[in-house]
N, C-alpha and C positions, 0 to 999 in steps of 0.2 A: 580895470575891470580886469580880475583873475580867468586865463583862459580854461575851459572845460579840463580835467587830464585828457580826456581820449584826446582832443586838440592838441595839448602839448607833446604828447607822445608821437603823434603824427608830424608835424613840425620837426621834431629831433629824429627821425626816419628819413625827411627830406632828403638832408646831404648824404648819408648814406647809400640811399635809393638814386641819385643821382650819379654816387661814385662806381654803382654798380651797373648803372647803365653805361659809363665813358668804359666801364672796363670789356663791359660786351660787347661794344662798339669799334673797342680795339682789338679786338681779340676775331675779330667778324674782318677787318681789313686785315689783320696778319694773314688768318687764312685764305681771302683773296690773292695776297700776295704770293704765299706757299702753293697754292694749287695754281696761280700763270706761270710760277719759275716752274712748278713739275712738269705742265704743259707745254713749255718752251726746251726742257731739256730733253722733255720727250721728242721734239722735231728735231734735234740738234744733228747735224751729222758728226758721225762718228771717224771721220777718216779724214782730219783736215790736212790742206797743203800745206807745208812749210817750208822755208828756206831760213836758215840757221849765217848768221853773220858774228865773228869774232873780228872785235878791234882790238890788237895788239901790237906793241913793236917789236915783240919778243918770241912770239908762243910761234907753234907750227904743227903740222897735221899729226905728228907724234906727241907733243908736250899740250895739244890745246887741253886742260881737264875739262874746262866749262862749257867750250862746244860741243865736245863729246860727248859728255856728261847729259845737256839738252837734246842731242842726237839720238841717246839712250834711253832717256824717260818718252820722249815722242813716241820711240816707237814700242815701248813697253805699254802705252796708250792707246796704240793703231792709227797713229797718224804716219802722211807719208810723208817724208824727205824728199825733199825736191828740189835741194840744192844747199851746198856750205860753201863760205869763203873766209879767209882769212885776211885783213885788209891792215894797215898801219892805221897809228892813231892821227890821221891827218884828216881835217875835214872833208875837203873834197874830197878824198879817197872814201871815206864813208858813207857820203851822200850820194857818188854816183853810183857806188853797191848797192845801194838798196833803190836806186831810181833804176838801174839794171836788171835788177831780178825782178820788182815789179812791171816791167815792159816786156819780160822774156816770153817764152813760149809755155815755161812751166804754170806761170799763174800765179804763184803762192797766194793762199786763203791769210796767212800769217807769216810775219819776217820777224824773228827773235833775231835780236843785238845782245851782244855780253864784252863788256869792255867798255872805257872811257865815259864809264857816268860818275865818279869821284868829283873831287875838287884839285885835282894836281895838273901843272901846268901843261901834262898833255891831254888829261879828259875832255875832249872834246866831242864827244857824240852828243848830247843833246843841244849844243850849240849848230851840229851839222843835222840831224833830223828833226828836230823840233818843227823848224819853218816848213817843213815837209807836208805836216799831219793839217788834215781839213778838220777831225775834232780830235778835245784829247779826253783821255778819261782819266781826270784828273785822282778817283779813287785808290786808283791803280797805288801809284806812289805813295799815296795816304795809308793804305792798307798795310802796302808790304815794309812800309819805316816802323807802323805799328808793330807788326812780324817779327821786323829785325831786332827793333827794341828790346822785344820779350829777350831773344838771345844773348844781344851783344849789349844792352844798355845807348848808350849815351851816341855812342858814335852812330849809330843809326842814320844821326843827322848826318853825317858827311855824303850818303847815297842821295845823288840826283835821277834814279829809275822811274821812268816814268810809260805811258801808254798811250794809246791812239789809233787814230782811224785816218789813213791815206785814201781817199777814195772810198773803194770797198775790198782793201786789203787792211788787216792789224799791223802795230805794230808795237812789239816790246821791246824795250831798251834796259839792258840790266847790267848788275857789276859782273866785273870779273870774279869775283872769287866762285868756286864752284860751291859753297857753303849757300853763299846770296841764291845763287841761280839754282841749288835745289830749293831750299825755301820757298823762292819765286813762283818755280814750276811747281812743285807740290801742293803747294797751298794754294795757289790763283791762278798759274796758267793752264794746266792740266785738269783740274776740275772746270771751265770756266769755256774753254776754246771752243769745244762745239757751239754750244750756245751762244756766242760772243758771233761766232760766223751765222748762226741763224738771223740775227739779227739782221747783220751787213747784206747775203745775199738770202733773200727768199726762195730763191729756186735751187736753194740746197734743202729746204726743208723737209723732214723725213718723214710719212707718214704711217702712224701708226694703225 
């Protein structure tokens, strides 16, 4: 039996109505996420305590372009440098430096490491530091390599940059290249550093 024209029109509208409802639900969910993120950022501390570690066999305080750049960008963002150090590309020296920083009286809320994250024979920062993590942030490395790919192409796959949490301390391991450091700092670390500390240390949440 043929359907009444009114019924046919109603049936034809059902898929479009369902899609509209799905789009509305998705928009509501997106707004909830945005509202939550904005709320969290409003509570984020604005002066995070950071320790900077440079891993290199050749750099010193004068020619440490990447370490100095990290410190400069942190200062511009209003964060507090609680210490810095340069160590050789040796796994024991790297892990000991990070452990001593976390155990020190300065109590850094974040440690940023530059160098030793590639695939060269002397690049051992991931091997030295990844076992110290209590939680990894896989999204950091994934997004960093996507952003890096947009700048340098397929060579981005050579980077083993990563980030994670050691107890209540954030750890970022970046390449030794100043351009890569600038990218990671400006696009990822500086915009979210306070937000991340807010999640790890509830007592640091600022009241609006």
